[in-house]
C-alpha positions as CSV (number, residue, x, y, z in Angstrom):
1,M,126.1,128.4,123.1
2,E,123.5,131.1,123.3
3,A,122.8,130.7,119.6
4,D,122.2,127.0,120.1
5,E,119.9,127.7,123.0
6,E,118.0,130.2,120.9
7,R,117.6,127.7,118.1
8,A,116.4,125.1,120.5
9,A,113.9,127.5,122.0
10,E,112.7,128.6,118.6
11,A,112.3,124.9,117.6
12,Q,110.2,124.3,120.7
13,R,108.0,127.2,119.9
14,E,107.5,125.8,116.4
15,K,106.5,122.4,118.0
16,E,104.0,124.0,120.3
17,A,102.5,126.0,117.4
18,G,102.4,122.9,115.3
19,N,100.7,120.9,118.1
20,D,98.2,123.6,118.6
21,A,97.4,123.7,114.9
22,Y,97.2,119.9,114.8
23,R,94.6,119.9,117.7
24,K,92.5,122.5,115.8
25,Q,92.8,120.4,112.6
26,Y,94.8,123.1,110.8
27,L,96.9,120.4,109.3
28,E,98.7,122.3,106.5
29,T,99.7,124.9,109.1
30,A,100.8,122.1,111.5
31,V,103.0,120.6,108.8
32,D,104.6,124.0,108.1
33,H,105.5,124.4,111.8
34,Y,106.9,120.9,112.2
35,T,108.9,121.4,109.0
36,R,110.5,124.6,110.4
37,G,111.1,123.0,113.7
38,A,112.8,120.0,112.2
39,A,115.2,122.3,110.3
40,L,116.0,124.1,113.6
41,D,116.5,120.9,115.6
42,P,117.2,117.9,113.4
43,R,118.1,115.8,116.5
44,D,114.4,115.9,117.7
45,I,112.7,113.1,115.7
46,S,109.3,114.1,117.2
47,F,109.0,116.8,114.5
48,L,109.0,114.0,111.9
49,T,106.6,111.8,113.7
50,N,104.3,114.7,114.4
51,R,104.4,115.8,110.8
52,A,103.7,112.2,109.8
53,A,100.6,112.2,112.0
54,A,99.4,115.3,110.2
55,Y,100.1,113.7,106.8
56,L,98.1,110.6,108.0
57,L,95.0,112.7,108.7
58,M,95.5,114.5,105.4
59,S,95.5,111.1,103.6
60,K,99.0,111.8,102.4
61,Y,100.0,108.2,103.2
62,R,103.3,108.1,101.2
63,E,104.5,111.3,102.8
64,C,103.6,109.8,106.2
65,V,105.6,106.7,105.5
66,R,108.6,108.7,104.3
67,D,108.7,110.8,107.5
68,C,108.3,107.7,109.7
69,D,111.2,105.9,107.9
70,E,113.4,109.0,108.3
71,A,112.4,109.3,112.0
72,V,113.4,105.6,112.6
73,E,116.6,105.9,110.8
74,R,117.6,109.1,112.5
75,G,116.3,107.9,115.9
76,R,118.5,104.8,115.7
77,E,121.6,106.9,114.9
78,L,120.8,109.1,117.9
79,R,119.9,106.1,120.1
80,A,116.5,107.6,120.7
81,D,113.9,106.1,123.2
82,N,112.5,102.8,121.8
83,R,109.0,104.1,122.4
84,L,109.6,106.9,119.9
85,L,110.8,104.4,117.3
86,A,107.8,102.2,118.0
87,R,105.5,105.1,117.6
88,A,107.0,106.0,114.3
89,L,106.8,102.4,113.0
90,S,103.2,102.1,114.3
91,R,102.3,105.3,112.5
92,K,104.0,104.1,109.3
93,A,101.9,100.9,109.6
94,S,98.7,103.0,109.9
95,A,99.5,104.7,106.6
96,L,100.5,101.4,105.0
97,L,97.2,99.9,106.1
98,K,95.3,102.6,104.3
99,L,97.4,102.0,101.2
100,A,96.9,98.2,101.6
101,A,93.1,98.7,101.5
102,C,93.6,99.9,97.9
103,A,96.4,97.7,96.8
104,A,95.3,94.5,98.7
105,D,98.8,94.1,99.9
106,Y,99.1,94.0,103.7
107,A,102.7,92.6,103.9
108,P,104.4,96.0,104.3
109,A,102.0,97.1,107.0
110,I,102.5,93.8,108.8
111,R,106.3,94.1,108.7
112,A,106.1,97.7,110.2
113,L,103.7,96.5,113.0
114,Q,106.0,93.6,113.8
115,Q,109.0,96.0,113.9
116,S,107.0,98.4,116.1
117,L,106.2,95.6,118.6
118,A,109.9,94.6,118.6
119,E,110.8,98.1,119.7
120,H,108.1,98.5,122.3
121,Y,105.0,96.4,123.0
122,S,101.6,98.1,122.7
123,D,98.1,96.5,122.9
124,D,96.9,98.9,120.2
125,T,99.8,97.9,117.9
126,R,99.1,94.2,118.6
127,D,95.4,94.7,117.7
128,K,96.4,96.4,114.4
129,L,98.7,93.5,113.6
130,D,96.0,90.9,114.3
131,Q,93.6,92.8,112.1
132,A,96.1,93.2,109.3
133,E,97.0,89.5,109.4
134,S,93.3,88.6,109.3
135,A,92.7,90.8,106.3
136,R,95.7,89.3,104.5
137,K,94.3,85.8,105.1
138,E,90.9,86.8,103.8
139,I,92.5,88.2,100.6
140,E,94.6,85.1,100.2
141,E,91.6,82.9,100.5
142,R,89.6,85.0,98.1
143,E,92.4,84.8,95.6
144,R,92.6,81.1,96.0
145,L,88.9,80.6,95.3
146,D,89.1,83.0,92.3
147,Q,92.0,81.1,90.9
148,E,90.2,77.8,91.2
149,A,87.2,79.4,89.4
150,A,89.4,80.9,86.7
151,D,91.1,77.5,86.1
152,H,87.7,75.8,85.8
153,H,86.4,78.3,83.3
154,R,89.6,78.3,81.3
155,Q,89.6,74.5,81.1
156,R,85.9,74.5,80.1
157,G,86.6,77.1,77.5
158,N,89.4,74.9,76.1
159,E,87.0,72.0,75.8
160,L,84.4,74.1,74.0
161,F,87.1,75.5,71.7
162,Q,88.2,72.0,70.7
163,R,84.6,71.4,69.7
164,K,84.6,74.6,67.7
165,N,81.9,76.1,69.9
166,Y,83.6,79.4,69.9
167,Q,80.7,81.5,71.2
168,E,80.4,79.5,74.5
169,A,84.2,79.2,74.8
170,T,84.4,83.0,74.6
171,A,81.9,83.2,77.5
172,H,83.9,80.9,79.7
173,Y,87.2,82.7,78.9
174,T,85.5,85.9,79.9
175,E,84.4,84.4,83.2
176,A,88.0,83.2,83.7
177,I,89.3,86.7,83.0
178,E,86.9,88.2,85.6
179,K,88.3,85.9,88.2
180,N,92.0,86.3,87.2
181,P,92.7,89.2,84.8
182,N,96.4,88.4,84.8
183,D,96.6,85.2,82.8
184,P,97.9,85.8,79.3
185,R,96.8,82.4,78.1
186,V,93.2,83.2,78.5
187,F,93.4,86.4,76.5
188,S,95.3,84.5,73.8
189,N,92.6,81.9,73.7
190,R,89.7,84.4,73.7
191,A,91.5,86.3,70.9
192,Q,91.5,83.2,68.7
193,C,87.8,82.8,69.4
194,H,87.1,86.3,68.3
195,I,89.1,85.7,65.2
196,Y,87.1,82.6,64.3
197,L,83.9,84.5,65.0
198,G,85.0,87.4,62.8
199,N,85.2,89.9,65.6
200,L,88.6,91.1,64.6
201,P,88.8,94.4,66.7
202,K,88.2,92.5,69.9
203,G,90.6,89.8,68.8
204,L,93.3,92.5,68.3
205,E,92.4,94.0,71.7
206,D,92.8,90.6,73.5
207,A,96.1,89.8,71.7
208,E,97.5,93.2,72.7
209,K,96.5,92.6,76.3
210,C,98.1,89.1,76.2
211,I,101.4,90.7,75.1
212,E,101.1,93.4,77.7
213,L,100.7,90.8,80.5
214,D,103.6,88.7,79.2
215,P,105.9,90.2,76.5
216,T,107.6,86.8,76.2
217,F,104.4,84.9,75.4
218,L,104.8,83.9,71.7
219,K,101.2,83.1,71.0
220,G,100.3,86.7,71.8
221,Y,102.3,87.9,68.9
222,V,101.0,85.2,66.6
223,R,97.4,86.1,67.4
224,K,98.1,89.8,67.0
225,A,99.8,89.4,63.7
226,N,97.1,87.1,62.4
227,V,94.4,89.7,63.3
228,Q,96.4,92.5,61.7
229,F,96.9,90.4,58.5
230,L,93.2,89.6,58.3
231,M,92.4,93.3,58.8
232,E,94.9,94.0,55.9
233,Y,97.3,95.9,58.2
234,Y,100.2,94.2,56.5
235,E,103.0,96.4,57.7
236,S,101.8,96.2,61.3
237,A,101.5,92.4,61.0
238,L,105.1,92.3,59.7
239,A,106.3,94.4,62.6
240,T,104.5,92.1,65.1
241,Y,106.0,89.0,63.6
242,I,109.4,90.5,63.9
243,E,108.8,91.3,67.5
244,G,107.7,87.7,68.0
245,L,111.0,86.5,66.6
246,K,112.7,88.0,69.7
247,C,110.8,85.5,71.8
248,D,111.8,82.5,69.6
249,P,114.0,83.1,66.6
250,N,113.3,79.5,65.5
251,S,109.5,79.6,65.7
252,L,108.1,78.0,62.5
253,V,104.8,79.7,63.1
254,I,106.4,83.1,63.1
255,I,108.6,82.3,60.1
256,D,105.6,81.0,58.1
257,G,103.7,84.1,59.0
258,L,106.6,86.3,57.7
259,R,106.6,84.3,54.5
260,S,102.9,84.7,54.0
261,I,103.2,88.5,54.1
262,H,106.2,88.6,51.7
């Protein structure tokens, strides 16, 4: 019993030292104290939430999220006060909001804020949720407009391609890529324009990007092998055609390409 009391007292001293270091912005020191305290008293989840707060100020957002998740899991096992769980979830959301600003993905932060409110209502958490939902709507609207513009430029590029106006088609495909850099069709089409214009290195670059975006997109392999053949990289072209066969073993385009090399 005395040993348990001594560990609890030592853990409390670590918490107080950590809090003092945190207030003075000695964040690394605070983390060290909270870590030692958590080892001494694993039933006290405030060590985890406090360390998470320090990580948040240190811009170590993933570490903050990890500590908050552990605090919530352990807190539920121990039937901790809902306010502590809500604090952990709100702190997790703060870290996720920082990450969301870089990744443009607010869904994880919104989920954490909703969970925090379910545990314990807070005006501050409600405000954060409203801001996160507003930011997500803005991103969704911007993505919608960008997609519309990308589709317009891709279709215009296709029209110009059909007229064999490859220079202008390339310009429109480039505009489409700027609005949506994840459509393999546009890279495939621009690659073919580069081939017709004699710009083989750029054609190869676009064909490789097309395959990177969608390894099952057959035209990417056709474009890449065609460029490699024209650049007299015959062994590379052969390997690319063989890779393309994995997408469609019955593709006549691929089979004809293999025959042209042999």
